C-alpha positions in Angstrom: -3.5 -7.6 27.1 -0.6 -5.3 26.2 -0.5 -6.0 22.5 2.5 -3.8 21.6 4.7 -5.6 24.2 3.8 -9.0 22.7 4.4 -7.8 19.1 7.9 -6.7 20.0 9.0 -9.7 22.0 10.5 -12.6 20.1 8.5 -15.7 19.4 9.6 -18.4 21.9 9.9 -22.2 21.6 6.3 -22.7 22.8 5.0 -20.3 20.1 7.0 -22.1 17.5 5.6 -25.4 18.7 2.1 -24.1 18.4 2.7 -22.7 14.9 4.4 -25.9 13.7 1.6 -28.0 15.0 -1.0 -25.9 13.3 0.9 -25.8 10.0 0.9 -29.6 10.2 -2.8 -29.8 11.0 -4.8 -26.6 11.0 -7.9 -28.5 12.0 -6.6 -29.8 15.3 -8.6 -28.7 18.3 -7.2 -26.5 21.0 -7.5 -29.5 23.3 -5.4 -31.7 21.0 -2.9 -29.0 20.5 -2.6 -28.4 24.3 -2.1 -32.1 24.9 0.6 -32.3 22.1 2.7 -29.5 23.6 2.0 -30.1 27.2 0.0 -27.0 28.2 -3.6 -26.2 29.3 -6.2 -25.4 26.7 -6.8 -21.9 28.1 -3.0 -21.1 27.9 -2.8 -22.4 24.3 -5.9 -20.4 23.4 -4.4 -17.2 24.9 -1.1 -17.8 23.0 -3.0 -18.4 19.7 -4.9 -15.1 20.1 -1.6 -13.3 20.9 0.0 -14.9 17.8 -3.0 -13.8 15.7 -2.9 -10.3 17.1 0.8 -10.0 16.4 0.3 -11.2 12.8 2.4 -14.3 13.3 -0.7 -16.3 12.4 -2.5 -14.4 9.6 -5.0 -17.1 8.4 -6.1 -20.7 8.4 -6.4 -22.5 5.1 -6.6 -25.8 3.3 -4.6 -27.3 0.5 -6.5 -28.7 -2.5 -5.2 -31.1 -5.1 -6.0 -29.5 -8.5 -5.9 -32.9 -10.2 -9.1 -33.9 -8.4 -10.8 -31.1 -10.5 -9.2 -32.2 -13.7 -6.5 -29.5 -13.6 -3.5 -31.6 -14.6 -0.9 -29.0 -15.5 0.8 -26.6 -13.0 3.4 -24.2 -14.3 5.7 -21.5 -13.0 5.4 -18.4 -15.2 8.0 -15.6 -15.5 6.8 -12.4 -17.0 8.7 -9.3 -17.9 6.3 -6.4 -18.6 7.1 -4.2 -21.5 7.9 -0.5 -20.6 4.9 1.2 -19.1 2.9 -2.1 -18.8 3.7 -3.3 -15.3 0.4 -2.1 -13.8 -1.6 -3.6 -16.6 0.2 -7.0 -16.3 -0.3 -7.0 -12.5 -4.0 -6.4 -13.0 -4.2 -9.1 -15.6 -2.6 -11.5 -13.2 -5.2 -10.6 -10.6 -8.0 -11.0 -13.1 -6.9 -14.3 -14.5 -8.4 -17.2 -12.5 -5.9 -19.7 -13.8 -3.2 -17.7 -12.0 -3.2 -19.0 -8.4 -0.2 -17.2 -7.1 1.8 -14.1 -8.3 4.6 -12.1 -6.9 6.2 -8.9 -8.1 9.9 -9.6 -8.0 13.3 -8.0 -8.4 15.8 -9.1 -11.1 15.3 -9.8 -14.8 11.6 -10.6 -14.5 8.9 -8.4 -13.2 6.5 -11.1 -12.0 6.7 -14.8 -11.0 3.4 -16.6 -11.0 1.9 -20.0 -10.8 -0.8 -21.2 -13.2 -3.0 -24.2 -12.8 -4.8 -25.4 -15.9 -6.4 -28.5 -17.5 -3.7 -29.1 -20.1 -0.8 -27.6 -22.1 -3.2 -26.1 -24.7 -5.1 -24.2 -22.0 -1.7 -23.0 -20.6 -0.8 -21.7 -24.0 -4.1 -19.9 -24.4 -3.8 -18.2 -20.9 -0.2 -17.2 -21.6 -1.0 -15.8 -25.0 -3.2 -13.1 -23.2 -0.1 -11.6 -21.7 2.1 -11.5 -24.9 1.0 -8.1 -26.0 2.1 -6.6 -22.7 5.0 -8.7 -21.6 7.4 -11.5 -22.4 6.4 -14.8 -20.9 8.4 -17.9 -20.0 6.8 -21.0 -18.5 8.1 -24.1 -16.8 5.7 -26.9 -16.3 6.1 -28.5 -12.8 6.8 -32.2 -13.1 6.9 -32.9 -9.4 7.4 -30.9 -6.1 10.6 -31.6 -4.2 9.6 -29.3 -1.3 6.0 -28.4 -0.7 4.9 -25.4 1.4 6.4 -25.7 4.8 7.1 -23.6 7.8 10.3 -21.5 7.3 13.1 -21.9 9.8 12.1 -19.8 12.8 
């Protein structure tokens, strides 16, 4: 396989169909996927391997409903590190298990994160850890209008 040639070529409609199907159901078998998009299983397998090698598919995952575990509050958290504290705040985000996502961003804030906790009191306790090193602003998620989806390719 000429990996560099594949990496540089655009992803075609068949690749998009494979990716969209796997985003919809990552547990689908290659045979089911092949039937769905009208290709042979070996051809689909080869394309999946090429997509993985190219980095277009980087992992396979599951989504878990936090409420099943009693985690009833999810919040977006915006943090603006105090001067000289960005690395410390970044490490604190990494080390805080209640933070399930965190991005270093441009703009007024330094970081945008997502916290998942049992209740508002726990959210307050978690956010208080950051107050010595950054400003903190939270927004509790009431519902999700758009959940994770495949970006327009």
